[in-house]
N, C-alpha and C positions, 0 to 999 in steps of 0.2 A: 535289429533295431526297430523299435515300435514306430508307428506312424507319427506319434507326437514328437518323438526325438528327431525323426527325419525332417519334420516340418520345422522344428526349432533350429536345426543345423542349417537348413535352407534359408530360413528367415534371417539368421545371424549373417550368413554369407551375403545375402542381398543387401542388408542394412550396411554392413561394413564395406562392401564393394561400392555402394552408392555414396557413402560418406567419403571414401577414399577418392572417388572420382571428383566429387565437389571440392574436396580439399586440394587436389592437384590442379583443378581449374583456377582456383583462387589462391594459389600458393604465394604469389608475390604479395597480394593484399594481406594475407594472414601473417606472413613473415614481417611485413612492415608494421602491422598492428602489434605483434609480439615485441618487436624491437622498440617501438615508440613507447609502449606501456610497461614493459618489463625489463628490457635490456638484456644484453648477452650474459652478464653475470647471473642474473636471476634465472634465465633459461638454462644455464649450465647447472645451477643448483637444483632445478627441477629434475634434470637428468641424473645427477648424483643421488638425489633422494629416491628416484624411481629405481635406479640400480640397487640401492640399499634395500628397498622393499622386495625386489626380486630375489636378492640374496637371502633376505630374511625368510621369505616364503619357502625357498628351496631348503634352507637350513632347518626350518621347522619340520618339514617333511622328512628330511634325512635323519633328524634326531628323534623322530617319532612323536613330536609334539602335536602335529597336525597330520591328517590323512591327505594323500594326494588327490582324493576325490571330494574333500570337504569344501563347502561353500566358502569357509574362512580362507583356506589356502588360495582358492581361485580369486576371491575378492582382493586379497593382498597382492597377488600376482597381477591382477588386472590394473590396480592403481599403479603398481610399479611399471608395468608395460606402457601405461599412458604417459608417465613421466619420461621414460626413455624415448617413446615415440615423438613427443613434443620437442625434445632436444634434438633428436636426429632430424626431424622435419625442419626445425629452425636452422640447422647447419647444412641443410640440403644433402644429407646422407640418406639416399633413397633406399639402399639395400637394408639398413637397419629399420627404416620406416616400414618396409614390407614385412620384415620378420616380426616386428611388434604388432602390426595389424593382424597378422595371422595368430600370434600369441594371444592378443586381446580377444579375438573371435573364439579361440579355444577356451579361454577363461570364462567368457560370457556363457558359452554352452555348458561348461562345467558348473557354473553357479546355478543355472537352471536345472541341470541334472541333479545337483545336490539338493535343491529345494524339492524337486519331484521325488527323489529318493526318501527325503525326510517325511514327506506327506504319505508316501507308501508305507514307510515304517510305522508311522503314527496310526494309520488305518489298520495295519496288521496287528499291532499291539492292542488296539481297541477291540478287535475281533477275538483275539486270544484271551485278553484279560476280561 
């Protein structure tokens, strides 16, 4: 793994760990805000939509519509994971929160890898062409 990717992975790890720590420290305030402004029904809808996006991303890869390394796949999966994370956090289901934080981190790295790979492909085609 090149130094840029190692730095990216470390950076994503630090950012997601920091945000997780802050979210955990202010969990009660955040849940109260979500409940007061959106309510349980809307928070559940966010979770269902997130789950739907996750399933759509996996289906797109399994059907060959998207590559599992594409930025589009990782973007759809990241949005889906975010919805699942918010619902799990709202309902105080911390195991799924952890899983979705990890999944979101992997998707974030995947998006940047996809962008980096696209830039590399562009440069290669310019040199060849």
